[in-house]
ZAMARGU-4260 file (C-alpha; in steps of 0.2 Angstrom, whole numbers, plus 5000, padded with zeros to 4 digits):
<rodrens>
0) 5620/4856/4646 | 5627/4841/4655 | 5622/4823/4651 | 5625/4809/4663 | 5632/4795/4652
5) 5633/4777/4658 | 5649/4768/4653 | 5649/4755/4639 | 5648/4740/4651 | 5632/4748/4659
10) 5624/4750/4642 | 5628/4732/4637 | 5622/4725/4654 | 5606/4735/4653 | 5603/4730/4636
15) 5604/4711/4640 | 5595/4713/4656 | 5580/4723/4649 | 5578/4713/4632 | 5584/4728/4622
20) 5595/4716/4612 | 5586/4704/4600 | 5592/4688/4592 | 5583/4683/4576 | 5569/4696/4579
25) 5565/4688/4597 | 5567/4699/4612 | 5578/4693/4626 | 5565/4698/4639 | 5565/4695/4658
30) 5561/4677/4663 | 5551/4684/4677 | 5534/4692/4675 | 5525/4707/4683 | 5517/4695/4695
35) 5535/4691/4702 | 5540/4709/4703 | 5534/4722/4715 | 5531/4740/4710 | 5528/4755/4722
40) 5524/4773/4716 | 5525/4786/4729 | 5517/4803/4724 | 5524/4818/4734 | 5509/4830/4733
45) 5512/4848/4734 | 5528/4849/4724 | 5544/4844/4732 | 5559/4856/4730 | 5570/4846/4720
50) 5585/4857/4722 | 5584/4854/4741 | 5582/4835/4739 | 5597/4834/4726 | 5608/4849/4729
55) 5618/4855/4714 | 5632/4860/4726 | 5645/4863/4712 | 5635/4875/4702 | 5643/4892/4703
60) 5627/4902/4705 | 5619/4890/4717 | 5622/4900/4733 | 5619/4917/4725 | 5602/4910/4719
65) 5596/4901/4734 | 5603/4913/4748 | 5596/4907/4764 | 5589/4891/4757 | 5606/4885/4752
70) 5611/4869/4760 | 5628/4867/4767 | 5628/4848/4772 | 5623/4833/4763 | 5630/4817/4755
75) 5641/4817/4740 | 5634/4807/4725 | 5646/4813/4712 | 5644/4825/4697 | 5644/4839/4709
80) 5628/4834/4718 | 5624/4830/4735 | 5608/4822/4744 | 5600/4832/4757 | 5608/4828/4775
85) 5591/4821/4781 | 5591/4808/4767 | 5603/4796/4776 | 5594/4780/4770 | 5593/4786/4752
90) 5612/4788/4754 | 5613/4770/4759 | 5603/4765/4744 | 5615/4775/4734 | 5630/4766/4741
95) 5622/4749/4739 | 5619/4754/4720 | 5600/4753/4723 | 5596/4772/4719 | 5594/4781/4703
100) 5593/4800/4703 | 5584/4810/4689 | 5586/4829/4691 | 5578/4843/4681 | 5563/4832/4677
105) 5545/4837/4674 | 5530/4830/4665 | 5523/4839/4649 | 5513/4851/4661 | 5520/4869/4661
110) 5508/4878/4672 | 5508/4879/4691 | 5492/4872/4697 | 5493/4858/4710 | 5477/4850/4704
115) 5481/4851/4686 | 5499/4846/4689 | 5494/4831/4699 | 5481/4826/4686 | 5494/4827/4672
120) 5507/4817/4683 | 5494/4803/4686 | 5485/4803/4669 | 5501/4804/4659 | 5493/4817/4648
125) 5483/4833/4648 | 5468/4825/4639 | 5467/4807/4645 | 5456/4805/4661 | 5461/4788/4667
130) 5478/4784/4675 | 5493/4778/4666 | 5496/4764/4679 | 5478/4757/4675 | 5482/4758/4657
135) 5498/4748/4660 | 5488/4735/4669 | 5477/4733/4654 | 5492/4730/4642 | 5500/4718/4655
140) 5499/4699/4650 | 5502/4695/4669 | 5491/4708/4677 | 5496/4710/4695 | 5483/4715/4708
145) 5485/4733/4714 | 5480/4744/4728 | 5480/4763/4732 | 5484/4767/4750 | 5472/4780/4755
150) 5453/4783/4757 | 5450/4782/4738 | 5458/4775/4723 | 5470/4788/4716 | 5468/4794/4698
155) 5484/4785/4693 | 5475/4769/4696 | 5458/4773/4689 | 5452/4765/4673 | 5445/4749/4666
160) 5457/4737/4675 | 5450/4732/4692 | 5460/4741/4707 | 5456/4744/4725 | 5461/4755/4740
165) 5465/4752/4758 | 5466/4764/4773 | 5466/4762/4792 | 5447/4762/4796 | 5439/4775/4808
170) 5422/4767/4807 | 5417/4750/4814 | 5420/4735/4802 | 5404/4730/4792 | 5397/4713/4798
175) 5400/4697/4788 | 5381/4697/4784 | 5383/4715/4776 | 5398/4709/4766 | 5388/4694/4760
180) 5373/4704/4755 | 5384/4716/4745 | 5392/4701/4736 | 5375/4695/4731 | 5370/4712/4726
185) 5386/4714/4715 | 5385/4696/4708 | 5377/4702/4692 | 5390/4714/4688 | 5407/4706/4685
190) 5417/4722/4687 | 5409/4727/4704 | 5410/4709/4710 | 5429/4708/4706 | 5432/4725/4714
195) 5423/4721/4730 | 5432/4704/4731 | 5448/4713/4729 | 5444/4725/4743 | 5439/4711/4755
200) 5455/4702/4752 | 5465/4717/4754 | 5457/4722/4770 | 5460/4704/4777 | 5478/4705/4773
205) 5480/4722/4781 | 5470/4718/4796 | 5479/4718/4813 | 5494/4729/4806 | 5504/4737/4820
210) 5503/4756/4817 | 5508/4763/4833 | 5526/4756/4836 | 5535/4768/4823 | 5547/4777/4835
215) 5543/4794/4828 | 5540/4804/4844 | 5521/4806/4842 | 5509/4811/4828 | 5510/4823/4814
220) 5514/4821/4795 | 5529/4811/4799 | 5519/4798/4808 | 5507/4797/4794 | 5521/4794/4782
225) 5528/4779/4792 | 5510/4772/4795 | 5507/4773/4776 | 5524/4764/4772 | 5521/4751/4785
230) 5504/4747/4777 | 5510/4746/4760 | 5525/4735/4765 | 5513/4723/4775 | 5501/4722/4760
235) 5515/4719/4747 | 5524/4706/4757 | 5509/4695/4761 | 5508/4679/4752 | 5493/4684/4742
240) 5497/4703/4742 | 5496/4715/4727 | 5510/4717/4715 | 5507/4736/4714 | 5505/4749/4727
245) 5502/4768/4726 | 5506/4779/4741 | 5501/4798/4742 | 5511/4808/4754 | 5505/4826/4757
250) 5513/4842/4763 | 5526/4847/4751 | 5519/4864/4747 | 5533/4874/4756 | 5528/4893/4752
255) 5533/4898/4770 | 5548/4895/4781 | 5555/4881/4770 | 5572/4880/4779 | 5588/4872/4773
260) 5598/4859/4782 | 5584/4860/4796 | 5566/4866/4796 | 5550/4861/4788 | 5556/4854/4772
265) 5570/4845/4781 | 5558/4836/4793 | 5547/4830/4778 | 5563/4824/4769 | 5568/4814/4785
270) 5551/4807/4786 | 5551/4802/4768 | 5568/4794/4770 | 5562/4784/4785 | 5546/4778/4776
275) 5557/4772/4761 | 5568/4762/4774 | 5552/4754/4781 | 5547/4748/4764 | 5563/4740/4761
280) 5563/4732/4779 | 5545/4726/4777 | 5547/4718/4760 | 5563/4708/4766 | 5567/4695/4753
285) 5555/4703/4741 | 5565/4719/4741 | 5577/4711/4728 | 5562/4711/4716 | 5555/4728/4720
290) 5556/4745/4711 | 5550/4761/4719 | 5546/4777/4710 | 5546/4793/4720 | 5537/4807/4709
295) 5530/4824/4712 | 5519/4835/4701 | 5532/4849/4698 | 5547/4857/4706 | 5548/4874/4715
300) 5556/4891/4711 | 5575/4892/4712 | 5575/4908/4722 | 5566/4910/4739 | 5550/4921/4740
305) 5547/4935/4753 | 5541/4922/4766 | 5557/4911/4767 | 5549/4898/4756 | 5548/4894/4737
310) 5533/4895/4725 | 5527/4883/4712 | 5540/4880/4699 | 5543/4868/4684 | 5557/4855/4685
315) 5561/4845/4700 | 5569/4828/4705 | 5563/4810/4704 | 5570/4795/4713 | 5570/4777/4707
320) 5575/4764/4721 | 5574/4746/4725 | 5583/4730/4725 | 5579/4727/4707 | 5586/4744/4702
325) 5603/4746/4694 | 5608/4761/4704 | 5622/4772/4711 | 5620/4784/4696 | 5612/4800/4690
330) 5603/4799/4673 | 5596/4812/4661 | 5602/4829/4656 | 5607/4843/4668 | 5604/4861/4661
335) 5613/4870/4675 | 5608/4886/4684 | 5615/4899/4672 | 5599/4900/4662 | 5582/4898/4671
340) 5565/4893/4664 | 5555/4910/4663 | 5569/4917/4674 | 5563/4908/4689 | 5563/4889/4688
345) 5575/4875/4684 | 5574/4871/4666 | 5564/4855/4662 | 5578/4845/4653 | 5570/4828/4656
350) 5553/4820/4655 | 5546/4811/4671 | 5535/4800/4659 | 5551/4793/4651 | 5557/4787/4668
355) 5540/4779/4672 | 5539/4771/4654 | 5556/4763/4656 | 5552/4755/4673 | 5536/4748/4666
360) 5546/4740/4651 | 5561/4734/4661 | 5553/4729/4678 | 5537/4722/4671 | 5543/4717/4654
365) 5529/4727/4645 | 5530/4729/4627 | 5537/4746/4622 | 5526/4748/4607 | 5511/4745/4618
370) 5518/4758/4631 | 5520/4771/4617 | 5503/4768/4609 | 5492/4765/4624 | 5500/4770/4640
375) 5510/4786/4636 | 5503/4790/4618 | 5511/4805/4610 | 5527/4805/4621 | 5539/4799/4608
380) 5551/4785/4608 | 5565/4793/4618 | 5569/4787/4635 | 5581/4778/4647 | 5588/4760/4646
385) 5596/4748/4658 | 5588/4755/4674 | 5582/4738/4681 | 5593/4723/4684
</rodrens>
């Protein structure tokens, strides 16, 4: 198994940047708080094929195992890996040292149900029923406002901390009188009143967004990706905008005609790549204080199925990018392709929750003990260091 190791200078820089070193028992933590730093979590629903997004091109068995799904092009990122040829903006992030790549990663979930896998990814556990981001908000001393981009608040944001959601409306806006009556009705319940106030404020920020000038050539999932990214960027960049946004992008369940350099999956990767560039451009000066996690519920089978696609697998690939990220590197362990999990999947050598926990500790300055006890209980103390500058 290969381990991607940072050099000594990176370890020292990461320790000072994240407050991992202490003096007299006092942590040297970030001067900035969660209110100053933006966090975006992008959930790719349907299980993205991590071996297509991050290609282990130097693996001797890669082409024999992947057959028609083997990808010939791509962008070299070292260690024998390449990014998919449609990920042009991610390659720019890599060259700007704003992208961290985590291959062979999975949550603790080992079955193959989309619903259960997504629940585990968002809850951070098989038994907890609220979201790990909501629990992180609860332990934050400087609790940022948060928004889920979609029709409902996603599980990852549900819990005791107040959150809201926003989506382009298809119904007429309620009148001011209706809003006022609802505020009066909720006045006796502090939580409902706070949630309604957040929703009204969020909608006011989002009102008037230009959703049509995306240059995508008309409709489809790609257009939806770009619209969602534009909405998130506008909300986050507003003077009173939220500090946390969660985006859900559907359509990654590629059982049939997946394709390689071109095709169904390549088009989705290209749309994701464009959406991430929209986030960067929309946040402008705030990009330097932004981290973006791109996660999926599990990976896909190493071999193709009989329909030219891939079935539900285990380990996949996660991205961490942003102006606040100390990137330009791969992290974690790489198990190779000589041995497969259950003779079908990439071996899960890394835990996705460890990446999420590190971002919360280093980007928002959350106490690691609180993260271990309340946000990701039972995960253990291993993890990554020095990912955020």
